[in-house]
N, C-alpha and C positions, 0 to 999 in steps of 0.2 A: 503494499499500500505506500502511496506517494500522495501527500496532499501539500498544500500550502495556502497561504493568506496574504492578501495585500492590503495594509492600512494607508489611506491617504487622508493628511490633515488639510490639504489645499486643493483648491478645483481652478484651473487657468483660465475656465470659460466663465465660472463665477466671479473671479477676480477681475477679469477683463471688463464683464457687463458694467458690474458694479462702479469699478472705477471711473467708467465713461458715463454711467447713467444715473448713479446714486443708488438707492435703497428703494425710492419711490416707484422707479419703473419696474414692473414685473418681466421676470427674465421668461422666455419660452421655454416650454418644458423638454427636458433633454434628460440625458443620463448624466449626472454629477457623480464624480467619483469620490467626492468627500466623504468619508465614512468613519473618521476616527476625530475625538476631541479631547483625548486626554494629553499629558506630556509626551515628548519624544522619547524621554526614558523608560518610560512606561509600556511602549508600542509592543516591545518583544514580549514581555510578560501576557499582556492584553492576546497576542497572536496565540501564544501557547496554551492559554486557556480555551481559546475558541476552538484551536485545534483537538486538544483532549477533550473537551464536550462534543466536539462534531464527531469524531471517532465511532464513539458507539451507536451514535444515531443514524450516520449514513453508512458505515461500512460494516456495523456489527462487529468491532473489534476493541479491544480496550488497550490504552498502551501504559505498559507495566514499567518501564524502564526508559530513562531518557539521558543520553549522553551528551554534556554541553560544557560549555566554560563556567565558572564559578559565578553565576548570573542569581545573587540572593533574591533579587527582587521577582524573578521568573519562579523560583522556588516556593516563594511565600505566596504568591498568587495562586501557583498550583496545589494548594492545599483545600480540603473541603471549608464549606462557610463556618461551619461550627469550629474548625479550627483556625478560622481567621483568613483562609483563602477566600477564592473565588467558584471552586467547584461545585458543582452540583452533587448531591447524597450518591447518586446513580453512576457517577463518573469515579473510576479508581483512581485514588493517588498514586501517580509514579514513583518511582525510586529513583533518584539521580545521583549519576557518576560522572565524575571529571574527566574531561578530554586528558589523557595523558599528555599530547604534545603541548596544549594549555598550559597545564602544570608545570612542565620544563621551562615554557616561557617565562611565564610568573617568576618561577625560581632562579631562571639566569638573570633577569631584569633586576631582581634583589641584590643577587651575589655583585653583579656590575655596579649595582649603585653604591655598596658598600665598599667596593675595592678602588672606586675611583672618586670617593669622599676625601675630602681635606682631612690630613690627619689633625 
């Protein structure tokens, strides 16, 4: 199974129309691509929650394990509502594993910063 979601905070058609005509003139009916109102930082976590929720509904599968970078925001949102997250009860909470190559980069960056720090 392969799935993806695209969020957009801006729509070029809306922006152009309202900058030329103002809010008072009605925009013709069209397919606006703006579908996200949160912060840019939270968009990845919102996508994760949507994909986890959509998997059982559309594909009859449950995602049990996610291998990712150490995104604490995504981990926090991918919990059940009763645990402070945004997942409905019928969606399995995934187990998170850290990507080994990401862990190496984080460790290497920390060692480099320590080695290049002034004495």
